[in-house]
N, C-alpha and C positions, 0 to 999 in steps of 0.2 A: 460504501466508501467512495466508489466512483462517482455516485451522484452528489456526494458532499463536495467533491472537487468541482464538479460541473456547476453546482449552485454557487460556489464561491466566485466563479468567474463571471457570473451573470448578474448585471445590475438590477434586473427585475426581481431576482430572488434573494439577493444579499445586498443590503445597503452598505455604503462605504464605511459608516461607523460601526457596523457589525462585523466587518471583515477580520479584524485582529483576533477577536474571540473565536470566530468560526475557523480561522486558520489554525489556531492553537488546538481546537478539537480535531481538525483534520490531521495534524501532525501526530496527535496522540493515537489516532486510528492507524496511521502509517507505522507507528512504532509497534503496534500490536502485530501488523503484517510482517514486520521485520523479525519479530520474535517467533513467528511461525516458520521463518526461513531456516533451512538446514545449513548449519555452519560447522566449523571444525570441532566445536565443543560438543555437538550432538551427533556428529557423523560416525562415532564409534559404534552406534547401533545399526548402521546400514550395511548391507551386504557389499555394496560398491561405494566406497567413500567418494571417489572421483566423480561418479555419475550423480551422486545425491547432493553434492554441494550446490547451494543456490536454489534448490527446489523448495517449494512451499507446501507445508503440511495442511491438510484439510481442517485440522483442529489441534489443540494443544495435547490432547490425549491419544491422538491417532498418528502414528508415524508414517503412514502411507502418504505419498505425494501425488495425488491425481493431477493430470495435466490442467484441468479447469481451475484448480487452486492457483497454480503459477500464472496461468493466463489472466485470471481476474486480478491478481496482484499487479501484474505488468500493466494492465489497463488502468488500474488505480494510480499507479506511478506516472504513467504518461498523461493522464488527465490532470493530475496534480501539477505537473510541470507546465502544462498548457495554461492552467489557471494562474500559476505564478507569473507566467509571461504576460498574461492579460492584466494582472494587477500591477505589474511593473511598467505597463504601457508599451510593450514591444509588439 
């Protein structure tokens, strides 16, 4: 997902006419990452509700939240924001 955002911001990899479709695909991928994030609806199954909120699970069937899952999600969000800034001309 990180590479999708990087490709979106690079004219050599994504032409201007392809960007709307690729942005929609990226947003769909980000939605999946959001679904992996622990929120109030899922926190009932965690030992410490306060510590678990905002953590990212490694998969939909695994409730563990390894640090690398949250780190990779954060990198994906940062790269997406950078790509959107490039697309907006900032």
